[in-house]
N, CA, C, O and the ligand as a Tripos MOL2 file, in Angstrom:
@<TRIPOS>MOLECULE
protein
  297   295    75     0     0
PROTEIN
NO_CHARGES

@<TRIPOS>ATOM
      1 N        -241.4160   56.2560  123.6960 N.3       1 MET1
      2 CA       -240.1440   55.6030  123.3780 C.3       1 MET1
      3 C        -239.0080   56.6260  123.3770 C.2       1 MET1
      4 O        -239.1340   57.7140  122.8150 O.2       1 MET1
      5 N        -237.9350   56.2680  123.9950 N.am      2 THR2
      6 CA       -236.7860   57.1780  124.0270 C.3       2 THR2
      7 C        -235.6280   56.6120  123.2050 C.2       2 THR2
      8 O        -235.4390   55.4000  123.0960 O.2       2 THR2
      9 N        -234.8890   57.5090  122.6530 N.am      3 THR3
     10 CA       -233.7140   57.1150  121.8840 C.3       3 THR3
     11 C        -232.4710   57.3480  122.7290 C.2       3 THR3
     12 O        -232.2750   58.4320  123.2770 O.2       3 THR3
     13 N        -231.6460   56.3390  122.8280 N.am      4 ALA4
     14 CA       -230.4040   56.4750  123.5840 C.3       4 ALA4
     15 C        -229.4790   57.4490  122.8650 C.2       4 ALA4
     16 O        -229.2260   57.3350  121.6650 O.2       4 ALA4
     17 N        -228.9850   58.4080  123.6360 N.am      5 ILE5
     18 CA       -228.0950   59.4100  123.0500 C.3       5 ILE5
     19 C        -226.6720   58.8300  122.9370 C.2       5 ILE5
     20 O        -226.0450   58.8710  121.8780 O.2       5 ILE5
     21 N        -226.2060   58.3080  124.0270 N.am      6 ALA6
     22 CA       -224.8520   57.7440  124.0160 C.3       6 ALA6
     23 C        -224.9080   56.2660  124.3690 C.2       6 ALA6
     24 O        -225.6470   55.8630  125.2670 O.2       6 ALA6
     25 N        -224.1600   55.4970  123.6930 N.am      7 ARG7
     26 CA       -224.1120   54.0750  123.9510 C.3       7 ARG7
     27 C        -223.1720   53.8280  125.1330 C.2       7 ARG7
     28 O        -222.0610   54.3550  125.1860 O.2       7 ARG7
     29 N        -223.6370   53.0290  126.0560 N.am      8 THR8
     30 CA       -222.7970   52.7030  127.2090 C.3       8 THR8
     31 C        -221.9300   51.5020  126.8750 C.2       8 THR8
     32 O        -222.4220   50.4630  126.4330 O.2       8 THR8
     33 N        -220.6710   51.6570  127.0870 N.am      9 THR9
     34 CA       -219.7690   50.5410  126.8570 C.3       9 THR9
     35 C        -219.0550   50.1820  128.1520 C.2       9 THR9
     36 O        -218.9670   50.9880  129.0790 O.2       9 THR9
     37 N        -218.5700   49.0040  128.1930 N.am     10 HIS10
     38 CA       -217.8190   48.5530  129.3570 C.3      10 HIS10
     39 C        -216.3930   48.2280  128.9450 C.2      10 HIS10
     40 O        -216.1510   47.6430  127.8890 O.2      10 HIS10
     41 N        -215.4770   48.6090  129.7800 N.am     11 VAL11
     42 CA       -214.0770   48.2690  129.5390 C.3      11 VAL11
     43 C        -213.5860   47.4450  130.7260 C.2      11 VAL11
     44 O        -214.1340   47.5250  131.8250 O.2      11 VAL11
     45 N        -212.5630   46.6670  130.4880 N.am     12 ALA12
     46 CA       -212.0030   45.8280  131.5470 C.3      12 ALA12
     47 C        -211.0110   46.6330  132.3710 C.2      12 ALA12
     48 O        -210.2750   47.4680  131.8440 O.2      12 ALA12
     49 N        -211.0030   46.3690  133.6710 N.am     13 ALA13
     50 CA       -210.0700   47.0530  134.5700 C.3      13 ALA13
     51 C        -209.5330   46.0410  135.5690 C.2      13 ALA13
     52 O        -210.2610   45.1740  136.0520 O.2      13 ALA13
     53 N        -208.2710   46.1660  135.8640 N.am     14 ARG14
     54 CA       -207.6050   45.2220  136.7500 C.3      14 ARG14
     55 C        -207.4310   45.8210  138.1320 C.2      14 ARG14
     56 O        -206.8240   46.8800  138.2890 O.2      14 ARG14
     57 N        -207.9680   45.1350  139.1360 N.am     15 SER15
     58 CA       -207.7850   45.6050  140.5040 C.3      15 SER15
     59 C        -206.4840   45.0340  141.0440 C.2      15 SER15
     60 O        -205.9380   44.0760  140.4950 O.2      15 SER15
     61 N        -205.9940   45.6270  142.1180 N.am     16 ARG16
     62 CA       -204.7640   45.1360  142.7360 C.3      16 ARG16
     63 C        -205.1080   44.1720  143.8480 C.2      16 ARG16
     64 O        -206.1520   44.2790  144.4900 O.2      16 ARG16
     65 N        -204.2070   43.2280  144.0640 N.am     17 ALA17
     66 CA       -204.3890   42.2960  145.1650 C.3      17 ALA17
     67 C        -204.3650   43.0970  146.4610 C.2      17 ALA17
     68 O        -203.4790   43.9270  146.6650 O.2      17 ALA17
     69 N        -205.3350   42.8510  147.3330 N.am     18 HIS18
     70 CA       -205.4400   43.6140  148.5710 C.3      18 HIS18
     71 C        -205.6710   42.6380  149.7200 C.2      18 HIS18
     72 O        -206.7740   42.1180  149.8890 O.2      18 HIS18
     73 N        -204.6330   42.3950  150.5020 N.am     19 GLY19
     74 CA       -204.7450   41.4440  151.6030 C.3      19 GLY19
     75 C        -205.1280   40.0770  151.0640 C.2      19 GLY19
     76 O        -204.4660   39.5580  150.1650 O.2      19 GLY19
     77 N        -206.1920   39.4860  151.6040 N.am     20 PRO20
     78 CA       -206.6050   38.1510  151.1470 C.3      20 PRO20
     79 C        -207.3350   38.1830  149.8040 C.2      20 PRO20
     80 O        -207.6100   37.1340  149.2200 O.2      20 PRO20
     81 N        -207.6470   39.3760  149.3170 N.am     21 THR21
     82 CA       -208.3840   39.4960  148.0630 C.3      21 THR21
     83 C        -207.4190   39.4810  146.8790 C.2      21 THR21
     84 O        -206.5030   40.3000  146.8030 O.2      21 THR21
     85 N        -207.6280   38.5700  145.9870 N.am     22 ALA22
     86 CA       -206.7670   38.4590  144.8060 C.3      22 ALA22
     87 C        -207.1090   39.5490  143.8040 C.2      22 ALA22
     88 O        -208.1960   40.1260  143.8400 O.2      22 ALA22
     89 N        -206.1650   39.8230  142.9070 N.am     23 ALA23
     90 CA       -206.4220   40.7760  141.8320 C.3      23 ALA23
     91 C        -207.4550   40.1750  140.8870 C.2      23 ALA23
     92 O        -207.3840   38.9970  140.5380 O.2      23 ALA23
     93 N        -208.4000   40.9900  140.4850 N.am     24 LEU24
     94 CA       -209.4760   40.5050  139.6190 C.3      24 LEU24
     95 C        -209.7070   41.4610  138.4570 C.2      24 LEU24
     96 O        -209.3150   42.6270  138.4960 O.2      24 LEU24
     97 N        -210.3470   40.9400  137.4330 N.am     25 TRP25
     98 CA       -210.7970   41.7800  136.3290 C.3      25 TRP25
     99 C        -212.1860   42.2890  136.6560 C.2      25 TRP25
    100 O        -213.0760   41.5160  137.0120 O.2      25 TRP25
    101 N        -212.3640   43.5830  136.5350 N.am     26 HIS26
    102 CA       -213.6620   44.2040  136.7910 C.3      26 HIS26
    103 C        -214.1150   44.9390  135.5390 C.2      26 HIS26
    104 O        -213.3440   45.1280  134.5980 O.2      26 HIS26
    105 N        -215.3780   45.3480  135.5450 N.am     27 ALA27
    106 CA       -215.9010   46.1360  134.4360 C.3      27 ALA27
    107 C        -216.0940   47.5770  134.8760 C.2      27 ALA27
    108 O        -216.5690   47.8440  135.9800 O.2      27 ALA27
    109 N        -215.7200   48.5050  134.0000 N.am     28 VAL28
    110 CA       -215.9290   49.9300  134.2440 C.3      28 VAL28
    111 C        -216.8140   50.4600  133.1300 C.2      28 VAL28
    112 O        -216.5710   50.2110  131.9490 O.2      28 VAL28
    113 N        -217.8490   51.1970  133.5260 N.am     29 GLU29
    114 CA       -218.7750   51.7620  132.5510 C.3      29 GLU29
    115 C        -218.1900   53.0690  132.0120 C.2      29 GLU29
    116 O        -217.8140   53.9540  132.7820 O.2      29 GLU29
    117 N        -218.1170   53.1800  130.7030 N.am     30 VAL30
    118 CA       -217.6030   54.4180  130.1060 C.3      30 VAL30
    119 C        -218.6320   54.9890  129.1360 C.2      30 VAL30
    120 O        -219.3220   54.2560  128.4280 O.2      30 VAL30
    121 N        -218.7140   56.3100  129.1250 N.am     31 HIS31
    122 CA       -219.6620   57.0010  128.2550 C.3      31 HIS31
    123 C        -218.9240   57.8360  127.2230 C.2      31 HIS31
    124 O        -219.5210   58.6750  126.5490 O.2      31 HIS31
    125 N        -217.6350   57.6030  127.1030 N.am     32 ARG32
    126 CA       -216.8360   58.3410  126.1330 C.3      32 ARG32
    127 C        -215.8480   57.3820  125.5050 C.2      32 ARG32
    128 O        -215.9290   56.1700  125.7040 O.2      32 ARG32
    129 N        -214.9230   57.9260  124.7520 N.am     33 ASP33
    130 CA       -213.9250   57.1080  124.0900 C.3      33 ASP33
    131 C        -213.0870   56.3460  125.1200 C.2      33 ASP33
    132 O        -212.4160   56.9710  125.9400 O.2      33 ASP33
    133 N        -213.1110   55.0100  125.0940 N.am     34 PRO34
    134 CA       -212.3510   54.2320  126.0740 C.3      34 PRO34
    135 C        -210.8700   54.5980  126.1130 C.2      34 PRO34
    136 O        -210.2190   54.4390  127.1460 O.2      34 PRO34
    137 N        -210.3330   55.0860  124.9970 N.am     35 ALA35
    138 CA       -208.9140   55.4600  124.9590 C.3      35 ALA35
    139 C        -208.6120   56.5730  125.9570 C.2      35 ALA35
    140 O        -207.4820   56.7020  126.4290 O.2      35 ALA35
    141 N        -209.6310   57.3790  126.2760 N.am     36 GLU36
    142 CA       -209.4400   58.4960  127.2040 C.3      36 GLU36
    143 C        -209.2740   58.0340  128.6470 C.2      36 GLU36
    144 O        -208.7090   58.7550  129.4690 O.2      36 GLU36
    145 N        -209.7670   56.8310  128.9610 N.am     37 VAL37
    146 CA       -209.6730   56.3530  130.3380 C.3      37 VAL37
    147 C        -208.6200   55.2620  130.4820 C.2      37 VAL37
    148 O        -208.4780   54.6770  131.5550 O.2      37 VAL37
    149 N        -207.8840   54.9860  129.4170 N.am     38 ASP38
    150 CA       -206.8550   53.9430  129.4670 C.3      38 ASP38
    151 C        -205.8130   54.2680  130.5300 C.2      38 ASP38
    152 O        -205.2250   55.3490  130.5360 O.2      38 ASP38
    153 N        -205.5990   53.3160  131.4240 N.am     39 GLY39
    154 CA       -204.6000   53.4940  132.4690 C.3      39 GLY39
    155 C        -205.0890   54.2470  133.6870 C.2      39 GLY39
    156 O        -204.3650   54.3760  134.6740 O.2      39 GLY39
    157 N        -206.3110   54.7430  133.6250 N.am     40 ALA40
    158 CA       -206.8500   55.5070  134.7450 C.3      40 ALA40
    159 C        -207.4590   54.5790  135.7880 C.2      40 ALA40
    160 O        -207.9210   53.4840  135.4700 O.2      40 ALA40
    161 N        -207.4520   55.0350  137.0370 N.am     41 CYS41
    162 CA       -208.0790   54.2810  138.1090 C.3      41 CYS41
    163 C        -209.5280   54.7290  138.1740 C.2      41 CYS41
    164 O        -209.8130   55.8860  138.4850 O.2      41 CYS41
    165 N        -210.4400   53.8190  137.8810 N.am     42 GLU42
    166 CA       -211.8530   54.1780  137.8150 C.3      42 GLU42
    167 C        -212.6700   53.3080  138.7580 C.2      42 GLU42
    168 O        -212.2370   52.2340  139.1770 O.2      42 GLU42
    169 N        -213.8590   53.7960  139.0810 N.am     43 LEU43
    170 CA       -214.7830   53.0470  139.9280 C.3      43 LEU43
    171 C        -215.4460   51.9540  139.0840 C.2      43 LEU43
    172 O        -216.0190   52.2340  138.0320 O.2      43 LEU43
    173 N        -215.3630   50.7410  139.5440 N.am     44 THR44
    174 CA       -215.9340   49.6190  138.7970 C.3      44 THR44
    175 C        -217.4230   49.4850  139.0870 C.2      44 THR44
    176 O        -217.9550   50.1600  139.9690 O.2      44 THR44
    177 N        -218.0890   48.6140  138.3440 N.am     45 LEU45
    178 CA       -219.5270   48.4100  138.5280 C.3      45 LEU45
    179 C        -219.8490   47.9020  139.9280 C.2      45 LEU45
    180 O        -220.9120   48.2060  140.4690 O.2      45 LEU45
    181 N        -218.9360   47.1300  140.5190 N.am     46 CYS46
    182 CA       -219.1930   46.5650  141.8420 C.3      46 CYS46
    183 C        -218.7460   47.5000  142.9570 C.2      46 CYS46
    184 O        -218.9000   47.1770  144.1350 O.2      46 CYS46
    185 N        -218.1890   48.6650  142.5950 N.am     47 GLY47
    186 CA       -217.8730   49.6600  143.6000 C.3      47 GLY47
    187 C        -216.4470   49.6920  144.1010 C.2      47 GLY47
    188 O        -216.1470   50.3860  145.0730 O.2      47 GLY47
    189 N        -215.5670   48.9560  143.4570 N.am     48 SER48
    190 CA       -214.1660   49.0300  143.8680 C.3      48 SER48
    191 C        -213.3780   49.8360  142.8440 C.2      48 SER48
    192 O        -213.9220   50.2580  141.8230 O.2      48 SER48
    193 N        -212.1100   50.0450  143.1190 N.am     49 LEU49
    194 CA       -211.2790   50.8170  142.2030 C.3      49 LEU49
    195 C        -210.3550   49.8830  141.4390 C.2      49 LEU49
    196 O        -209.7540   48.9780  142.0170 O.2      49 LEU49
    197 N        -210.2440   50.1100  140.1340 N.am     50 ALA50
    198 CA       -209.3640   49.2800  139.3280 C.3      50 ALA50
    199 C        -208.8130   50.1100  138.1870 C.2      50 ALA50
    200 O        -209.3920   51.1190  137.7840 O.2      50 ALA50
    201 N        -207.6710   49.6540  137.6740 N.am     51 ARG51
    202 CA       -207.0150   50.3910  136.5980 C.3      51 ARG51
    203 C        -207.4990   49.8920  135.2380 C.2      51 ARG51
    204 O        -207.4310   48.6990  134.9420 O.2      51 ARG51
    205 N        -207.9820   50.8080  134.4290 N.am     52 VAL52
    206 CA       -208.5460   50.4700  133.1180 C.3      52 VAL52
    207 C        -207.4530   49.9970  132.1610 C.2      52 VAL52
    208 O        -206.3920   50.6110  132.0450 O.2      52 VAL52
    209 N        -207.7410   48.8990  131.4860 N.am     53 THR53
    210 CA       -206.8320   48.3620  130.4780 C.3      53 THR53
    211 C        -207.6310   48.1380  129.2000 C.2      53 THR53
    212 O        -208.3550   47.1490  129.0840 O.2      53 THR53
    213 N        -207.5050   49.0400  128.2570 N.am     54 VAL54
    214 CA       -208.3310   48.9320  127.0400 C.3      54 VAL54
    215 C        -207.8440   47.8200  126.1100 C.2      54 VAL54
    216 O        -208.5600   47.4140  125.1950 O.2      54 VAL54
    217 N        -206.6350   47.3320  126.3430 N.am     55 GLU55
    218 CA       -206.1410   46.2190  125.5120 C.3      55 GLU55
    219 C        -206.9190   44.9490  125.8090 C.2      55 GLU55
    220 O        -206.9750   44.0340  124.9880 O.2      55 GLU55
    221 N        -207.5180   44.9040  126.9930 N.am     56 GLN56
    222 CA       -208.3070   43.7430  127.3870 C.3      56 GLN56
    223 C        -209.7800   44.0860  127.2210 C.2      56 GLN56
    224 O        -210.2920   44.9940  127.8760 O.2      56 GLN56
    225 N        -210.4550   43.3590  126.3430 N.am     57 ALA57
    226 CA       -211.8730   43.6340  126.0930 C.3      57 ALA57
    227 C        -212.7470   43.0330  127.1840 C.2      57 ALA57
    228 O        -212.4180   41.9990  127.7640 O.2      57 ALA57
    229 N        -213.8500   43.6890  127.4500 N.am     58 TRP58
    230 CA       -214.8620   43.1500  128.3820 C.3      58 TRP58
    231 C        -215.9930   42.5680  127.5650 C.2      58 TRP58
    232 O        -216.4060   43.2100  126.5990 O.2      58 TRP58
    233 N        -216.5320   41.3850  127.8830 N.am     59 PRO59
    234 CA       -216.1690   40.5000  129.0040 C.3      59 PRO59
    235 C        -214.8150   39.8190  128.8090 C.2      59 PRO59
    236 O        -214.4040   39.5030  127.6920 O.2      59 PRO59
    237 N        -214.1470   39.6060  129.9300 N.am     60 VAL60
    238 CA       -212.8060   39.0230  129.9190 C.3      60 VAL60
    239 C        -212.9010   37.5000  129.9360 C.2      60 VAL60
    240 O        -213.6210   36.9110  130.7430 O.2      60 VAL60
    241 N        -212.1680   36.8910  129.0390 N.am     61 ALA61
    242 CA       -212.1780   35.4220  128.9610 C.3      61 ALA61
    243 C        -211.1000   34.8310  129.8690 C.2      61 ALA61
    244 O        -210.2220   34.0910  129.4250 O.2      61 ALA61
    245 N        -211.1940   35.1770  131.1420 N.am     62 GLU62
    246 CA       -210.2400   34.6610  132.1200 C.3      62 GLU62
    247 C        -211.0240   34.0740  133.2870 C.2      62 GLU62
    248 O        -212.2370   34.2530  133.3930 O.2      62 GLU62
    249 N        -210.3110   33.3740  134.1520 N.am     63 ARG63
    250 CA       -210.9690   32.7820  135.3080 C.3      63 ARG63
    251 C        -211.1030   33.7780  136.4630 C.2      63 ARG63
    252 O        -212.0560   33.7280  137.2400 O.2      63 ARG63
    253 N        -210.1320   34.6760  136.5540 N.am     64 ASP64
    254 CA       -210.1390   35.6090  137.6760 C.3      64 ASP64
    255 C        -210.9160   36.8830  137.3400 C.2      64 ASP64
    256 O        -210.3640   37.9810  137.2690 O.2      64 ASP64
    257 N        -212.2080   36.6880  137.1390 N.am     65 VAL65
    258 CA       -213.0810   37.8050  136.8110 C.3      65 VAL65
    259 C        -214.0630   38.0340  137.9570 C.2      65 VAL65
    260 O        -214.5820   37.0870  138.5470 O.2      65 VAL65
    261 N        -214.3060   39.3020  138.2590 N.am     66 CYS66
    262 CA       -215.2430   39.6580  139.3260 C.3      66 CYS66
    263 C        -216.6670   39.2510  138.9260 C.2      66 CYS66
    264 O        -217.1900   39.7210  137.9160 O.2      66 CYS66
    265 N        -217.2830   38.3820  139.7180 N.am     67 VAL67
    266 CA       -218.6150   37.8700  139.4040 C.3      67 VAL67
    267 C        -219.6600   38.9930  139.4500 C.2      67 VAL67
    268 O        -220.5810   39.0280  138.6340 O.2      67 VAL67
    269 N        -219.5090   39.8940  140.3970 N.am     68 SER68
    270 CA       -220.4650   40.9950  140.5290 C.3      68 SER68
    271 C        -220.4700   41.8530  139.2660 C.2      68 SER68
    272 O        -221.5310   42.2610  138.7930 O.2      68 SER68
    273 N        -219.2900   42.1250  138.7230 N.am     69 CYS69
    274 CA       -219.1990   42.9530  137.5220 C.3      69 CYS69
    275 C        -219.8070   42.2430  136.3190 C.2      69 CYS69
    276 O        -220.4160   42.8840  135.4620 O.2      69 CYS69
    277 N        -219.6470   40.9330  136.2490 N.am     70 VAL70
    278 CA       -220.2260   40.1690  135.1390 C.3      70 VAL70
    279 C        -221.7490   40.2960  135.1790 C.2      70 VAL70
    280 O        -222.3910   40.5270  134.1540 O.2      70 VAL70
    281 N        -222.3180   40.1410  136.3780 N.am     71 VAL71
    282 CA       -223.7690   40.2240  136.5450 C.3      71 VAL71
    283 C        -224.2680   41.6450  136.2550 C.2      71 VAL71
    284 O        -225.2690   41.8300  135.5640 O.2      71 VAL71
    285 N        -223.5650   42.6350  136.7860 N.am     72 LEU72
    286 CA       -224.0040   44.0200  136.6500 C.3      72 LEU72
    287 C        -223.8560   44.5550  135.2160 C.2      72 LEU72
    288 O        -224.5700   45.4790  134.8270 O.2      72 LEU72
    289 N        -222.9520   43.9910  134.4440 N.am     73 SER73
    290 CA       -222.7340   44.4940  133.0880 C.3      73 SER73
    291 C        -223.6070   43.7920  132.0660 C.2      73 SER73
    292 O        -223.6600   44.2130  130.9100 O.2      73 SER73
    293 N        -224.2900   42.7360  132.4650 N.am     74 SER74
    294 CA       -225.1160   41.9970  131.5060 C.3      74 SER74
    295 C        -226.5440   42.5030  131.4700 C.2      74 SER74
    296 O        -227.3650   41.9840  130.7130 O.2      74 SER74
    297 ZN       -216.0940   43.9750  140.1400 Zn       75 ZN75
@<TRIPOS>BOND
     1     1     2 1
     2     2     3 1
     3     3     4 2
     4     3     5 am
     5     5     6 1
     6     6     7 1
     7     7     8 2
     8     7     9 am
     9     9    10 1
    10    10    11 1
    11    11    12 2
    12    11    13 am
    13    13    14 1
    14    14    15 1
    15    15    16 2
    16    15    17 am
    17    17    18 1
    18    18    19 1
    19    19    20 2
    20    19    21 am
    21    21    22 1
    22    22    23 1
    23    23    24 2
    24    23    25 am
    25    25    26 1
    26    26    27 1
    27    27    28 2
    28    27    29 am
    29    29    30 1
    30    30    31 1
    31    31    32 2
    32    31    33 am
    33    33    34 1
    34    34    35 1
    35    35    36 2
    36    35    37 am
    37    37    38 1
    38    38    39 1
    39    39    40 2
    40    39    41 am
    41    41    42 1
    42    42    43 1
    43    43    44 2
    44    43    45 am
    45    45    46 1
    46    46    47 1
    47    47    48 2
    48    47    49 am
    49    49    50 1
    50    50    51 1
    51    51    52 2
    52    51    53 am
    53    53    54 1
    54    54    55 1
    55    55    56 2
    56    55    57 am
    57    57    58 1
    58    58    59 1
    59    59    60 2
    60    59    61 am
    61    61    62 1
    62    62    63 1
    63    63    64 2
    64    63    65 am
    65    65    66 1
    66    66    67 1
    67    67    68 2
    68    67    69 am
    69    69    70 1
    70    70    71 1
    71    71    72 2
    72    71    73 am
    73    73    74 1
    74    74    75 1
    75    75    76 2
    76    75    77 am
    77    77    78 1
    78    78    79 1
    79    79    80 2
    80    79    81 am
    81    81    82 1
    82    82    83 1
    83    83    84 2
    84    83    85 am
    85    85    86 1
    86    86    87 1
    87    87    88 2
    88    87    89 am
    89    89    90 1
    90    90    91 1
    91    91    92 2
    92    91    93 am
    93    93    94 1
    94    94    95 1
    95    95    96 2
    96    95    97 am
    97    97    98 1
    98    98    99 1
    99    99   100 2
   100    99   101 am
   101   101   102 1
   102   102   103 1
   103   103   104 2
   104   103   105 am
   105   105   106 1
   106   106   107 1
   107   107   108 2
   108   107   109 am
   109   109   110 1
   110   110   111 1
   111   111   112 2
   112   111   113 am
   113   113   114 1
   114   114   115 1
   115   115   116 2
   116   115   117 am
   117   117   118 1
   118   118   119 1
   119   119   120 2
   120   119   121 am
   121   121   122 1
   122   122   123 1
   123   123   124 2
   124   123   125 am
   125   125   126 1
   126   126   127 1
   127   127   128 2
   128   127   129 am
   129   129   130 1
   130   130   131 1
   131   131   132 2
   132   131   133 am
   133   133   134 1
   134   134   135 1
   135   135   136 2
   136   135   137 am
   137   137   138 1
   138   138   139 1
   139   139   140 2
   140   139   141 am
   141   141   142 1
   142   142   143 1
   143   143   144 2
   144   143   145 am
   145   145   146 1
   146   146   147 1
   147   147   148 2
   148   147   149 am
   149   149   150 1
   150   150   151 1
   151   151   152 2
   152   151   153 am
   153   153   154 1
   154   154   155 1
   155   155   156 2
   156   155   157 am
   157   157   158 1
   158   158   159 1
   159   159   160 2
   160   159   161 am
   161   161   162 1
   162   162   163 1
   163   163   164 2
   164   163   165 am
   165   165   166 1
   166   166   167 1
   167   167   168 2
   168   167   169 am
   169   169   170 1
   170   170   171 1
   171   171   172 2
   172   171   173 am
   173   173   174 1
   174   174   175 1
   175   175   176 2
   176   175   177 am
   177   177   178 1
   178   178   179 1
   179   179   180 2
   180   179   181 am
   181   181   182 1
   182   182   183 1
   183   183   184 2
   184   183   185 am
   185   185   186 1
   186   186   187 1
   187   187   188 2
   188   187   189 am
   189   189   190 1
   190   190   191 1
   191   191   192 2
   192   191   193 am
   193   193   194 1
   194   194   195 1
   195   195   196 2
   196   195   197 am
   197   197   198 1
   198   198   199 1
   199   199   200 2
   200   199   201 am
   201   201   202 1
   202   202   203 1
   203   203   204 2
   204   203   205 am
   205   205   206 1
   206   206   207 1
   207   207   208 2
   208   207   209 am
   209   209   210 1
   210   210   211 1
   211   211   212 2
   212   211   213 am
   213   213   214 1
   214   214   215 1
   215   215   216 2
   216   215   217 am
   217   217   218 1
   218   218   219 1
   219   219   220 2
   220   219   221 am
   221   221   222 1
   222   222   223 1
   223   223   224 2
   224   223   225 am
   225   225   226 1
   226   226   227 1
   227   227   228 2
   228   227   229 am
   229   229   230 1
   230   230   231 1
   231   231   232 2
   232   231   233 am
   233   233   234 1
   234   234   235 1
   235   235   236 2
   236   235   237 am
   237   237   238 1
   238   238   239 1
   239   239   240 2
   240   239   241 am
   241   241   242 1
   242   242   243 1
   243   243   244 2
   244   243   245 am
   245   245   246 1
   246   246   247 1
   247   247   248 2
   248   247   249 am
   249   249   250 1
   250   250   251 1
   251   251   252 2
   252   251   253 am
   253   253   254 1
   254   254   255 1
   255   255   256 2
   256   255   257 am
   257   257   258 1
   258   258   259 1
   259   259   260 2
   260   259   261 am
   261   261   262 1
   262   262   263 1
   263   263   264 2
   264   263   265 am
   265   265   266 1
   266   266   267 1
   267   267   268 2
   268   267   269 am
   269   269   270 1
   270   270   271 1
   271   271   272 2
   272   271   273 am
   273   273   274 1
   274   274   275 1
   275   275   276 2
   276   275   277 am
   277   277   278 1
   278   278   279 1
   279   279   280 2
   280   279   281 am
   281   281   282 1
   282   282   283 1
   283   283   284 2
   284   283   285 am
   285   285   286 1
   286   286   287 1
   287   287   288 2
   288   287   289 am
   289   289   290 1
   290   290   291 1
   291   291   292 2
   292   291   293 am
   293   293   294 1
   294   294   295 1
   295   295   296 2
@<TRIPOS>SUBSTRUCTURE
     1 MET1         2 RESIDUE 1 A MET
     2 THR2         6 RESIDUE 1 A THR
     3 THR3        10 RESIDUE 1 A THR
     4 ALA4        14 RESIDUE 1 A ALA
     5 ILE5        18 RESIDUE 1 A ILE
     6 ALA6        22 RESIDUE 1 A ALA
     7 ARG7        26 RESIDUE 1 A ARG
     8 THR8        30 RESIDUE 1 A THR
     9 THR9        34 RESIDUE 1 A THR
    10 HIS10       38 RESIDUE 1 A HIS
    11 VAL11       42 RESIDUE 1 A VAL
    12 ALA12       46 RESIDUE 1 A ALA
    13 ALA13       50 RESIDUE 1 A ALA
    14 ARG14       54 RESIDUE 1 A ARG
    15 SER15       58 RESIDUE 1 A SER
    16 ARG16       62 RESIDUE 1 A ARG
    17 ALA17       66 RESIDUE 1 A ALA
    18 HIS18       70 RESIDUE 1 A HIS
    19 GLY19       74 RESIDUE 1 A GLY
    20 PRO20       78 RESIDUE 1 A PRO
    21 THR21       82 RESIDUE 1 A THR
    22 ALA22       86 RESIDUE 1 A ALA
    23 ALA23       90 RESIDUE 1 A ALA
    24 LEU24       94 RESIDUE 1 A LEU
    25 TRP25       98 RESIDUE 1 A TRP
    26 HIS26      102 RESIDUE 1 A HIS
    27 ALA27      106 RESIDUE 1 A ALA
    28 VAL28      110 RESIDUE 1 A VAL
    29 GLU29      114 RESIDUE 1 A GLU
    30 VAL30      118 RESIDUE 1 A VAL
    31 HIS31      122 RESIDUE 1 A HIS
    32 ARG32      126 RESIDUE 1 A ARG
    33 ASP33      130 RESIDUE 1 A ASP
    34 PRO34      134 RESIDUE 1 A PRO
    35 ALA35      138 RESIDUE 1 A ALA
    36 GLU36      142 RESIDUE 1 A GLU
    37 VAL37      146 RESIDUE 1 A VAL
    38 ASP38      150 RESIDUE 1 A ASP
    39 GLY39      154 RESIDUE 1 A GLY
    40 ALA40      158 RESIDUE 1 A ALA
    41 CYS41      162 RESIDUE 1 A CYS
    42 GLU42      166 RESIDUE 1 A GLU
    43 LEU43      170 RESIDUE 1 A LEU
    44 THR44      174 RESIDUE 1 A THR
    45 LEU45      178 RESIDUE 1 A LEU
    46 CYS46      182 RESIDUE 1 A CYS
    47 GLY47      186 RESIDUE 1 A GLY
    48 SER48      190 RESIDUE 1 A SER
    49 LEU49      194 RESIDUE 1 A LEU
    50 ALA50      198 RESIDUE 1 A ALA
    51 ARG51      202 RESIDUE 1 A ARG
    52 VAL52      206 RESIDUE 1 A VAL
    53 THR53      210 RESIDUE 1 A THR
    54 VAL54      214 RESIDUE 1 A VAL
    55 GLU55      218 RESIDUE 1 A GLU
    56 GLN56      222 RESIDUE 1 A GLN
    57 ALA57      226 RESIDUE 1 A ALA
    58 TRP58      230 RESIDUE 1 A TRP
    59 PRO59      234 RESIDUE 1 A PRO
    60 VAL60      238 RESIDUE 1 A VAL
    61 ALA61      242 RESIDUE 1 A ALA
    62 GLU62      246 RESIDUE 1 A GLU
    63 ARG63      250 RESIDUE 1 A ARG
    64 ASP64      254 RESIDUE 1 A ASP
    65 VAL65      258 RESIDUE 1 A VAL
    66 CYS66      262 RESIDUE 1 A CYS
    67 VAL67      266 RESIDUE 1 A VAL
    68 SER68      270 RESIDUE 1 A SER
    69 CYS69      274 RESIDUE 1 A CYS
    70 VAL70      278 RESIDUE 1 A VAL
    71 VAL71      282 RESIDUE 1 A VAL
    72 LEU72      286 RESIDUE 1 A LEU
    73 SER73      290 RESIDUE 1 A SER
    74 SER74      294 RESIDUE 1 A SER
    75 ZN75       297 GROUP 0 **** ****
């Protein structure tokens, strides 16, 4: 049995609208204080880039949420 050293948390990140792709909420995995990544452009769970918004908790209770990130973060 192993003991987890650091707890993995997910923060919400907003991607930008790109061509036909609408802006979506994605999840970003963080291993440190989420305040340190606030406003930063990070790689999301689904592999795209989005800007971290710590004011918005993950999971996001919105309709425009990335389905891949929801599945990957659960
Ligand atoms: Zn995503």
